[in-house]
C-alpha positions in Angstrom: -12.9 24.8 -61.8 -14.7 21.6 -60.7 -17.1 21.8 -57.9 -17.0 20.0 -54.6 -19.7 17.5 -55.6 -17.9 16.6 -58.8 -14.6 16.0 -56.9 -16.3 13.8 -54.3 -18.2 11.8 -56.9 -15.1 11.1 -59.0 -13.0 10.1 -56.0 -15.8 7.8 -54.7 -16.0 6.1 -58.0 -12.2 5.6 -57.9 -12.6 4.4 -54.3 -14.9 1.6 -55.5 -12.2 0.6 -58.1 -9.5 0.7 -55.4 -11.6 -1.5 -53.0 -12.4 -4.0 -55.8 -8.8 -4.2 -56.9 -7.5 -4.6 -53.4 -9.9 -7.5 -52.7 -8.8 -9.1 -56.0 -5.2 -8.8 -55.0 -5.8 -10.7 -51.7 -6.8 -8.1 -49.2 -9.8 -8.8 -47.0 -13.1 -7.1 -47.8 -12.7 -4.9 -44.7 -9.2 -3.8 -45.8 -10.4 -3.2 -49.3 -13.4 -1.0 -48.2 -11.1 0.9 -45.9 -8.7 1.6 -48.8 -11.6 2.7 -51.0 -12.8 5.1 -48.2 -9.4 6.7 -47.9 -9.4 7.1 -51.7 -12.7 8.9 -51.5 -11.4 11.2 -48.8 -8.3 12.0 -50.8 -10.4 13.4 -53.6 -11.5 16.4 -51.5 -8.3 17.0 -49.5 -6.8 19.6 -51.8 -9.7 22.0 -51.2 -8.7 22.3 -47.5 -6.8 25.4 -48.5 -10.0 27.2 -49.7 -10.8 30.3 -47.8 -14.4 29.7 -46.6 -17.6 28.0 -47.5 -19.8 25.1 -46.5 -17.8 22.5 -48.5 -14.6 23.5 -46.7 -16.3 23.0 -43.3 -17.6 19.7 -44.4 -14.2 18.6 -45.6 -12.5 19.5 -42.3 -15.3 17.7 -40.4 -14.9 14.5 -42.4 -11.1 14.7 -42.2 -11.2 15.3 -38.5 -13.5 12.3 -38.0 -11.4 9.9 -40.2 -8.0 10.8 -38.9 -8.6 9.1 -35.4 -10.1 6.1 -37.2 -7.0 5.6 -39.3 -4.7 6.2 -36.3 -6.7 4.1 -33.9 -4.0 1.5 -33.3 -1.5 4.3 -32.5 -4.1 5.9 -30.2 -4.7 2.6 -28.4 -1.0 2.2 -27.7 -0.6 5.8 -26.6 -3.8 6.0 -24.5 -3.0 2.8 -22.5 -6.7 2.0 -21.9 -10.1 2.7 -23.3 -10.6 6.0 -21.5 -7.2 7.3 -22.5 -7.9 6.3 -26.1 -11.2 8.1 -26.2 -9.7 11.2 -24.8 -7.0 11.2 -27.5 -9.6 10.7 -30.2 -11.6 13.7 -29.0 -8.4 15.8 -28.8 -7.3 14.8 -32.2 -10.7 15.5 -33.7 -10.8 19.1 -32.4 -7.1 19.7 -33.3 -7.7 18.7 -36.9 -11.0 20.4 -37.3 -10.2 23.8 -35.7 -6.4 23.9 -35.3 -5.8 22.5 -38.8 -8.2 25.0 -40.3 -6.6 27.9 -38.5 -3.1 26.8 -39.5 -3.9 26.3 -43.2 -5.7 29.6 -43.2 -2.4 31.3 -42.1 0.1 29.3 -44.2 -1.7 28.3 -47.3 -3.5 30.1 -50.1 -6.0 28.6 -52.5 -4.4 26.8 -55.5 -1.0 27.2 -53.8 1.4 24.4 -53.0 -1.5 22.4 -51.4 -2.6 21.9 -55.0 0.6 20.1 -56.2 2.3 16.8 -56.8 4.6 17.2 -53.7 1.4 17.8 -51.6 0.0 14.6 -53.0 3.1 12.7 -52.0 3.0 14.2 -48.5 -0.6 13.1 -48.1 0.4 9.6 -49.0 3.3 9.5 -46.6 1.2 10.8 -43.8 -1.3 8.1 -44.4 1.5 5.5 -44.5 2.9 6.6 -41.2 -0.4 7.2 -39.5 -1.8 3.7 -40.2 -0.1 1.3 -37.8 0.1 -2.2 -39.2 2.7 -5.1 -39.3 1.8 -5.5 -43.0 3.7 -3.2 -45.2 1.3 -3.9 -48.0 -1.6 -2.6 -45.9 0.2 0.6 -45.2 1.0 1.0 -48.9 -2.7 0.5 -49.7 -3.6 3.4 -47.5 -0.9 5.6 -49.0 -1.7 4.7 -52.6 -5.4 5.1 -52.1 -5.2 8.6 -50.7 -2.8 9.6 -53.5 -5.1 8.3 -56.2 -8.0 10.4 -54.8 -5.7 13.4 -54.3 -4.4 13.2 -57.9 -8.0 12.8 -59.3 -8.7 16.2 -57.8 -5.7 17.9 -59.4 -6.5 16.3 -62.8 -10.1 17.3 -62.6 -9.2 20.9 -61.9 -6.9 21.0 -64.9 -9.6 19.5 -67.1 -12.1 22.2 -66.0 -9.4 24.9 -66.8 -10.0 24.1 -70.5 -12.9 26.1 -72.0 -14.4 25.1 -75.3 -16.1 27.7 -77.5 -17.1 25.8 -80.5 -13.8 24.6 -82.1 -11.8 27.1 -80.2 -10.0 26.1 -77.0 -9.0 28.6 -74.3 -7.3 28.1 -71.0 -8.7 30.1 -68.1 -6.6 31.6 -65.3 -6.6 28.4 -63.2 -4.8 26.4 -65.9 -1.5 24.9 -64.6 -2.3 25.7 -61.0 -3.2 22.2 -59.9 -0.8 19.6 -61.4 2.4 21.4 -60.6 5.7 20.8 -58.8 6.3 24.3 -57.5 4.4 27.5 -56.8 5.0 31.2 -57.0 6.0 31.5 -53.3 9.5 30.5 -52.6 9.0 30.1 -48.8 6.0 27.8 -49.5 8.1 25.7 -52.0 11.0 25.4 -49.4 8.6 24.4 -46.6 6.8 21.9 -48.8 9.9 20.2 -50.2 11.5 20.2 -46.7 8.5 18.5 -45.3 8.4 16.0 -48.2 12.1 15.0 -47.8 11.7 14.6 -44.0 8.6 12.4 -44.4 10.3 10.4 -47.2 13.3 9.7 -44.9 11.0 8.7 -42.1 8.9 6.4 -44.3 12.1 4.7 -45.7 13.8 4.1 -42.4 11.5 4.4 -39.4 8.4 3.4 -41.4 9.8 0.0 -42.2 9.6 0.4 -46.0 13.3 -0.4 -46.4 12.9 -3.6 -44.4 9.8 -4.6 -46.2 11.4 -4.2 -49.6 14.4 -6.2 -48.5 12.2 -9.0 -47.2 10.2 -9.0 -50.4 13.4 -9.1 -52.5 15.0 -11.9 -50.5 11.8 -13.9 -50.7 10.9 -13.5 -54.4 14.2 -12.8 -56.1 16.8 -14.8 -54.2 19.2 -16.6 -56.5 19.8 -20.3 -55.8 23.3 -21.6 -55.4 24.8 -22.7 -58.7 25.0 -26.5 -59.3 27.5 -28.5 -61.5 26.0 -29.7 -64.8 26.8 -33.2 -66.0 26.1 -32.7 -69.7 26.8 -29.3 -71.2 24.4 -30.0 -74.0 21.6 -30.7 -71.5 21.7 -27.8 -68.9 18.8 -29.4 -66.9 20.9 -32.4 -65.9 22.5 -31.8 -62.5 25.5 -33.7 -61.2 24.5 -35.4 -57.9 26.6 -34.7 -54.9 29.0 -37.5 -54.0 28.2 -39.3 -50.8 30.9 -39.4 -48.1 32.7 -42.8 -47.8 31.3 -45.2 -45.2 33.6 -45.9 -42.2 35.2 -49.4 -42.3 34.0 -51.4 -39.3 36.8 -52.5 -37.0 36.9 -56.3 -36.4 36.6 -57.6 -32.9 38.1 -60.5 -30.9 40.7 -62.7 -32.6 40.1 -61.2 -36.0 41.0 -57.8 -34.5 44.3 -59.2 -33.3 45.1 -60.8 -36.6 44.2 -57.6 -38.4 46.6 -55.6 -36.1 49.4 -58.1 -36.7 48.9 -57.8 -40.5 49.1 -54.0 -40.2 52.3 -54.3 -38.1 53.9 -56.7 -40.7 52.9 -54.4 -43.5 54.4 -51.4 -41.8 57.7 -53.2 -41.3 58.0 -53.8 -45.0 
């Protein structure tokens, strides 16, 4: 099983890659660094279900500090002013650090469903909903970044489950306990997938993902109205639209009287 330092190093290296890629794709340097930081945090999140130890306390401390930072725009809205926002930040910090640790200690076991693909998706959806922004792409950067870090942890655990003894390969007892879709506990599986479906629906509807995808599709993939082609052998030639006929000016004075007489005579015939 990979150690805490190895997980953190791997996720930080991936975080640098995410930050560089985000900047290259048009995000600002601040947004790119934030996405890379979230990626580094995601690499140690699965070990929150560990029973005890200094690394676990450090993980909860870092997570409790970063959660208010990611949710700062929500907290500014909920707090109403600077004092209210600071109070919410403090309350959220202690809730995550101590309340979250107590809750996971009761509900989760090490290498349970917290080490799984559904848990990785849940972490991404929580990051998407927790980060308030009008830009759907920025919310997706937060979600993708934390899932990349989370997945690196799972893959690294599976790699370390392979033991080499010369040319012989043996899997230890932890093999298959990280990159999985279900665990041995049916209540844990039901709870995990129930939470996943609930968050997925919230992300799709209330999180604005559906509207963002619709806007993107209408902007980039809208089909122009078909135009009539003049020459079938040359599809690029387009028939110009006919102009409406110009209105005939009505004569004035004596010419107008003669014109009316001419129309009357013509109608009698």
